[in-house]
N, C-alpha and C positions, 0 to 999 in steps of 0.2 A: 504494500500500500504506500509506504513512504517513497519507494522508488518510482511508483506510478505518478506521484505528485512532484517529481523532480528533485527529490532529496537523495543524498548519498546514504548508503547503508553500510554498516560495519557489524561484524560479529564480535561479541564480547567473550573472551576466553577466560574461563575460571583458572586462576593461578594460586598456588599455595601461599597463604598469608601467614603471618606470625600467629601462633596459637593453634595451628592445624594439628590434629584433626578436630579439636573442639570448635574451631572456627572453620567449617568445612563448606567450600563453595559448590560441592557436588561431585558426582561419581567420575567425571572426566577431567578433574582438576589436574593441571600440569604441576608436577611435583619436583622440588629441587633435588630429590634423591632418585628420580625416575630414570635418568639417562636418555640418550638420544633416541633409542628405539621406542621407549615409552612415550616420549613427546610425539614422535611420528604417528604412532597408533592413535593416541588421543586426539591429536590435531586433525588427522584424517576424519575421525568420527565427528568432531565438532564442526569442521568446515562442510561436511556433507549435510548438515541440518538446514542449510539455507542456500539461496542463489542470489546473484545480483549485487553482491557486496564488493567493495574495492579494497577492503582491508579489515584488520582486526584491532581490537583494543583489549586492554587488560581489565579483568575484574579481580580486584584485590591483587595479591601477588608479590608483596614485599619480600617474602622469603624466597620465592622462585627467582626473583630478580638477582639474588646473590649467587645463583648457580651458573657458573660459566658454561658448563656442558649443556644444561637445559636451555639457557637463553640462546646460545650459539646454534643448537639444534633447531629451536623455534625459528630463528631468523633465517637459517639456511632453507628450511621448508617454505617459509613465506616468500623468500626471494625466488625460489624455483617456481612458485605459483604466480609471481608478479603481484603479490599483495603487499600493502603497506602495513606498518605497525604504528598505531597511535597510542601512546601511554598517557596516563593521568598525571604525568610529571615525575613519577617515581623513578623512571629510568633515564632521566634527562642527561645525566653525566656518563652514562654507559657508552663506551665506544662501540663502533661497529659500522661496517659498510653495508647498510641496508636501508631501504626506503622507510622513513620514519618521521614522526613528529611527536613532540612532547607538549602536553598542555601547560599553559601558564597558570591556570586555575581550574579547579573543579567548582562549577557554579552553584551546585545544589547540595553541598554537604549538610547545610542547614536548610530544611525545606520550608521556607516561608518566603512570600513575595518580597518582603523588605530585604532579607538576607541575600536572595538571588540578585536583586537589583544592585546591592552593594558590590557583589562580585562582577556584575556587568560593568559597573562604573570603574572598578579597578582594571578590568580588561581594556576599557576605553583608554584609560590613562596609559597603560602599557603600550597599546597600539600607537598612540600619538607619540610616545617617547621612542619606541623601537621600530615603528613602521608596520608592525603586525603583532597580533596576540591571538592565542588560541585557548578557548575554554571548552571544557567537556562537562557533560551532565547526563542525567538519566531522563527517560521519557515520562517522568512523573507529571501528572496534570498541572501541578503548580509550576513546574519548570517550563512546560510548553506554553502555558498562559503568560508567564513572565517574559519569556523569550519573544512571544508575539508582540507584546506591548513594547518591549525594548527596541525591537527591530524597526518598528513603525517610524521612529524618529532619527534613525541613523544618518541619513543623508543630510538632514538639517544640522547635524552635529559634525559634519565633515568626515563621516566614516562610511565604509563600504563593507558589507558582509561578504565573506568568501567561504567557499566550501573547505572542509578539512583537508581534502586532497591538495588544495592550493598551498597549504602550509607544510606539505611533506617535503623533506629534504631527500633527494635521490642521489646516491653515489654516482660520480662521473658527470654530474650536470652542474 
């Protein structure tokens, strides 16, 4: 449905967080202890759940992000499929030659219209300072409503909305 309305689509990959298994994102969670073969099997299953996506993003995953073997396997498989990786900012400093972007802010960690608007205001300031800024969020009704209100006045504020794919850094470009 999102794609039919001209929006980009991404798949959210469950990744091992701190506190796992008490904090368990699901049965196909990418684990820091899993190794390259485990990542490949789980990634194949996860990517087969949908079509029309241009990339993936992390769901949780601070512990998985510390696994060189796991992250390298993930990025190798994504690169082979021509998919980008957009993280919530948690992997911003991680090196690697793969198509990626890191969010400057997660806009809806606090799910209230006022809190989301504050995050949008901070993104605007970052975009004016740096030339661009990337925010991520979930499709909570409060997030969608706040985003619709916020985007209505972008042009008057001298800003332009761009798709996440436009923020992706690609090796060799």
